[in-house]
Structure formats: structure tokens, C-alpha cells
C-alpha positions as CSV (number, residue, x, y, z in Angstrom):
1,M,92.3,105.7,-23.9
2,N,89.2,106.0,-26.1
3,V,87.9,102.4,-27.1
4,S,84.8,103.8,-29.1
5,A,87.3,105.5,-31.8
6,L,87.4,101.9,-33.4
7,F,84.0,102.0,-34.3
8,N,81.7,104.5,-36.3
9,R,84.5,105.8,-37.9
10,P,87.5,104.5,-40.1
11,A,89.9,102.0,-38.6
12,M,92.9,100.2,-39.0
13,L,92.6,96.9,-37.1
14,H,92.6,93.3,-38.9
15,P,88.8,92.2,-38.7
16,G,89.8,89.2,-36.5
17,A,90.6,91.3,-33.8
18,R,87.1,92.8,-33.3
19,G,86.2,90.6,-30.8
20,L,88.9,92.0,-28.4
21,A,88.0,95.8,-29.1
22,M,84.6,94.9,-27.9
23,S,85.7,93.2,-24.6
24,L,87.3,96.7,-23.9
25,L,84.1,97.9,-23.9
26,S,83.4,96.5,-21.3
27,D,86.5,95.3,-19.3
28,D,86.4,96.4,-15.5
29,R,90.0,96.6,-15.2
30,P,90.9,100.2,-15.5
31,A,88.7,100.4,-12.4
32,R,90.9,98.4,-10.7
33,L,94.1,100.4,-11.4
34,P,95.7,103.0,-9.1
35,R,94.7,106.5,-10.2
36,M,98.3,107.4,-11.4
37,G,100.5,105.8,-13.7
38,S,103.4,106.2,-15.5
39,A,105.2,105.8,-18.9
40,P,107.2,102.9,-19.3
41,E,110.8,103.1,-19.0
42,L,112.9,102.8,-22.6
43,A,114.8,99.8,-22.4
44,I,118.3,99.5,-23.7
45,V,120.2,96.2,-24.5
46,G,123.6,96.4,-25.9
47,G,123.3,99.9,-27.0
48,V,120.0,98.8,-28.8
49,A,116.5,100.7,-27.5
50,V,113.8,98.5,-27.7
51,V,110.4,100.1,-28.2
52,P,107.2,97.7,-27.7
53,V,104.1,98.3,-30.5
54,K,101.9,95.9,-28.9
55,G,98.4,95.3,-28.5
56,I,95.3,97.3,-29.8
57,L,96.8,100.9,-31.0
58,F,95.1,104.0,-29.8
59,Q,95.9,107.7,-30.3
60,R,96.7,108.5,-26.8
61,L,97.1,106.2,-23.6
62,G,97.7,109.3,-21.8
63,W,98.1,108.3,-17.5
64,M,97.5,104.8,-18.3
65,G,100.8,104.4,-20.6
66,G,101.9,102.2,-17.9
67,Y,99.3,100.0,-18.0
68,G,99.5,99.2,-21.9
69,E,100.6,95.9,-21.4
70,Y,98.3,94.7,-18.8
71,L,95.3,96.1,-20.6
72,G,96.6,94.5,-23.8
73,V,96.8,97.8,-25.7
74,G,99.4,100.5,-27.0
75,G,99.4,104.6,-27.7
76,Y,100.7,106.1,-30.7
77,D,102.2,108.9,-27.8
78,V,104.3,106.3,-26.0
79,I,106.1,104.6,-28.5
80,A,106.7,108.6,-30.1
81,A,107.6,109.5,-26.3
82,Q,110.1,106.3,-26.3
83,L,111.1,107.0,-29.5
84,A,111.9,110.7,-29.1
85,A,114.4,109.7,-25.8
86,A,116.0,107.0,-28.0
87,A,117.1,109.5,-30.3
88,A,117.9,112.2,-27.9
89,S,120.2,109.4,-26.2
90,S,123.8,108.9,-26.7
91,D,123.4,105.3,-25.1
92,V,121.5,104.6,-28.1
93,R,122.6,103.4,-31.3
94,A,120.0,101.4,-32.8
95,I,116.4,101.3,-32.1
96,V,114.9,97.8,-32.5
97,L,110.4,98.3,-32.8
98,D,109.3,95.4,-31.2
99,I,105.6,94.7,-32.7
100,D,103.1,92.3,-31.9
101,S,100.0,93.7,-32.9
102,P,96.8,93.6,-34.8
103,G,96.2,97.3,-35.5
104,G,94.0,100.1,-34.3
105,D,92.8,103.6,-34.5
106,V,93.5,105.6,-37.4
107,A,94.2,109.1,-35.7
108,G,97.9,109.3,-35.3
109,C,99.1,106.7,-37.1
110,F,100.4,108.4,-39.9
111,D,102.1,111.3,-38.2
112,L,103.6,108.6,-36.3
113,V,104.7,106.6,-39.6
114,D,106.1,109.7,-40.6
115,D,108.2,110.8,-37.5
116,I,109.6,107.1,-37.7
117,F,110.8,107.1,-41.8
118,A,112.3,110.4,-40.9
119,L,114.2,108.8,-38.0
120,R,115.6,106.8,-40.0
121,K,118.3,109.7,-40.8
122,V,119.1,109.6,-37.8
123,K,119.6,106.3,-36.2
124,P,119.1,103.0,-37.3
125,I,115.8,101.6,-36.8
126,H,114.6,98.0,-37.0
127,A,111.5,96.2,-37.2
128,I,111.3,92.4,-35.3
129,L,107.9,91.0,-35.4
130,G,107.6,88.9,-32.1
131,E,104.7,88.0,-34.0
132,R,102.3,90.2,-35.9
133,A,102.5,93.5,-37.8
134,L,98.7,93.9,-39.2
135,S,97.2,97.1,-40.0
136,A,98.0,100.8,-38.4
137,A,100.8,98.4,-36.7
138,Y,102.0,96.9,-40.1
139,A,102.2,100.9,-41.6
140,I,105.0,101.6,-38.2
141,A,106.5,98.4,-39.3
142,S,107.2,99.6,-43.0
143,A,108.7,102.8,-41.5
144,A,111.6,101.0,-40.2
145,E,115.0,99.8,-42.3
146,S,114.2,96.4,-42.4
147,I,111.2,93.9,-41.0
148,T,112.2,90.3,-39.5
149,V,108.9,87.8,-39.5
150,P,109.0,84.8,-37.8
151,R,107.7,81.3,-39.2
152,T,104.3,81.3,-38.0
153,G,104.2,85.6,-37.7
154,E,102.2,87.6,-40.1
155,T,102.4,91.1,-41.5
156,G,99.6,93.1,-44.1
157,S,96.2,93.8,-44.0
158,V,97.2,96.8,-45.6
159,G,93.7,98.7,-45.5
160,V,90.6,100.1,-43.6
161,I,87.7,99.0,-42.1
162,Y,84.4,100.7,-40.7
163,M,82.8,99.1,-38.1
164,H,79.2,100.7,-37.1
165,L,78.0,99.6,-34.2
166,S,74.1,99.6,-34.0
167,V,72.1,99.4,-31.4
168,A,68.9,100.7,-32.4
169,E,67.2,97.7,-32.8
170,M,68.3,96.7,-29.2
171,A,67.3,99.5,-27.5
172,A,63.8,99.4,-29.3
173,K,63.6,95.8,-28.2
174,A,64.0,97.1,-24.9
175,G,61.5,99.8,-24.8
176,I,64.1,102.6,-25.4
177,A,63.8,106.1,-27.4
178,V,66.1,107.5,-28.6
179,T,65.7,111.0,-30.2
180,L,68.7,112.7,-31.8
181,I,68.1,116.2,-31.9
182,T,70.3,118.1,-34.1
183,D,71.7,121.2,-36.3
184,G,72.4,119.9,-39.6
185,A,70.9,116.8,-42.3
186,H,74.3,114.5,-41.8
187,K,74.4,115.1,-37.7
188,G,74.4,112.2,-36.2
189,E,73.7,109.8,-39.0
190,L,76.1,107.6,-37.9
191,N,75.2,107.5,-34.3
192,E,74.9,103.8,-33.0
193,F,71.3,104.6,-32.2
194,V,70.2,105.1,-35.5
195,A,70.2,102.9,-38.3
196,L,72.7,103.0,-41.2
197,S,71.2,104.7,-44.4
198,D,72.8,104.1,-47.9
199,E,73.4,107.8,-47.9
200,A,75.5,107.7,-44.8
201,R,76.8,104.1,-45.7
202,A,78.3,105.8,-49.0
203,R,79.9,109.1,-47.1
204,A,81.7,106.5,-44.8
205,Q,82.7,104.2,-47.8
206,A,84.2,107.7,-48.9
207,D,86.0,108.0,-45.8
208,V,87.4,104.4,-45.8
209,D,88.6,105.0,-49.1
210,T,90.5,108.1,-48.3
211,V,92.5,106.4,-45.7
212,G,93.2,103.5,-47.7
213,A,94.5,105.3,-50.4
214,L,96.8,107.0,-47.8
215,F,97.9,103.6,-46.1
216,R,98.7,102.1,-49.4
217,E,100.9,105.3,-50.6
218,T,102.5,105.2,-47.4
219,V,103.2,101.4,-47.3
220,A,104.8,101.9,-51.0
221,R,107.1,104.7,-50.0
222,N,108.4,103.2,-46.7
223,R,109.3,100.0,-48.9
224,D,110.0,101.0,-51.9
225,L,107.2,99.1,-53.5
226,P,105.5,99.6,-56.6
227,L,102.2,101.0,-55.4
228,D,99.7,98.3,-57.8
229,R,101.8,95.8,-55.6
230,V,100.6,96.6,-52.6
231,R,96.9,97.6,-54.1
232,D,96.9,93.9,-55.5
233,T,97.0,92.2,-52.2
234,Q,93.5,93.9,-51.1
235,A,93.8,94.2,-47.5
236,G,95.0,89.5,-47.6
237,T,97.5,89.3,-44.5
238,F,100.8,86.9,-45.7
239,L,102.0,84.2,-43.3
240,G,106.0,83.9,-42.6
241,K,108.1,83.7,-46.3
242,A,105.1,84.4,-47.9
243,G,105.6,88.4,-46.3
244,V,109.0,88.5,-47.9
245,E,108.2,87.3,-50.9
246,I,104.9,90.0,-51.6
247,G,107.9,92.3,-50.0
248,F,106.3,93.1,-47.0
249,A,109.2,92.0,-44.6
250,D,113.0,91.5,-45.0
251,A,114.1,88.2,-43.8
252,V,112.1,85.2,-41.7
253,K,113.9,85.2,-38.3
254,A,113.1,84.2,-34.8
255,P,112.5,87.3,-32.9
256,D,116.0,86.2,-30.5
257,D,117.7,85.7,-33.7
258,A,116.7,88.8,-35.3
259,F,117.8,90.9,-31.9
260,V,121.3,88.8,-31.7
261,A,121.9,89.5,-35.4
262,L,121.6,93.0,-35.0
263,L,123.7,93.3,-32.4
264,T,126.5,91.5,-33.9
265,Q,125.9,93.8,-37.2
266,L,126.3,97.0,-34.5
267,G,129.6,95.1,-33.2
């Protein structure tokens, strides 16, 4: 898990989750964990595989995958592994993405989304929101055949954010001088010990625009929505029924009711 991946590079994370991301930088819980961990086992209920998509999402959790819920994070690698297991299991008739996340890392997100979209041809996939599916988490939800959201749940935040974390002024006040010795005019221009120049900001904005366009095109494809409608949301979030009206969800249902309805549909 690389928490620094959410800073000084484009991220698909709701701005309100920035505080949580910052707390992960100083959190000492991982130091108290055992040296070895294991990925969580695939839960199958009534022939339905339940794959959690929860917390701040990272490209790889690796050996920490088994501690994701404890740490308040999720990993695209863990989600992909569970989806692969569900797709290969003869005991699984359908897959539910159990989502409650503000989003996370750009790296690995769109590959996972494309895999989920393709997996729909193999087994039914439904997204059931425990509460929110925002930014990267909404990209994942959008790849499912259907999305249900609770009355107080949120969908959307189809946009990209670049959080440049600069400690240059703080270091200077502390009497710390940091010198970057680089090869290449742009090398190190986004380093946290360097003040952000206008030129560096413009290059970062270009990266954000590129990822943002890919995000909107992916959601439009997954949800069969006009691209202009997705663009016009301007990364806004939508509560409950409003998400259904905009086309970001299919129905307003409590998570348990949505799961029971799916079991009934499967017979």
C-alpha cells in the first residue's frame, strides 16, 4: 500500500476523503500487525459471491490484503483476485460488488474496471452500495450491470484531483534546506520540497485532464449514457434518488433489500 500515491499525482478520490488519506500517512497501526497476512476469503451466499470494495482504494495491498478492513483501505489487486475466483467457481451464479468507498488511486483502476465490464459476459455482476461509490469506486460500480444505492448513499464524483503536498515552507522555517540535484528540466518539479511553479502546474493539469476524459468516457460506456451528460455533472455527487435520475444508479434500495431481491431473482 503506497499512501503517497494519492499525493503529487492525479487521483480519483473525493476531496472530502483527503483528511483520511492524510491520517494514513501517520497511522501506526501497520506497525502493530503481524509480519504475514493473507487475502480475505471469497464469501459466497446463496450462490452469490460478495466482493467488498471498501475504504480508500490502492493499486496493490499485497500481503496487507487481509487487513484492508482494519486499515480502512482496499486494493485493486485483492478485488481482482476475488473476482477471478468467483468467475472460476461453479458454486457462483452471480457476483455482487459490495461498495462503500470515496475512491482512491488512478493506477490500476481502469484496468480493473475493464475486466469487470468484460466479466459481465461470463456471470451477472451487480453493484450494491452500502453507502457511497465515489470517484474511483464509482468507476468500479459503473462496470456492473446494475447499481442500487440507499436513500442516503452517494454516487458520482466523476472527476480527477491532483493534491500537491508541499512542505517547502515548513522545512525552511525549521531551518532545513533541501537541494534536488537532477538531470532533466522537469525532474523533481513536483517534489514536495519544491514550490509548485506555474509551468509544473500546467503540466499536472494536462495529466488531470487526460485521466478525467478517460474517466468520463468509461462511465458513459459502462452506463450507456451520453458523454455530455456525464461531463455536465462536473464531478458532482448525487444523493440517493438524484443518482438514479442522473443515470448513475438504477434503483434506491437498502443494501439488505437489494441483496434479497437479487437472490429472489436468481431463484
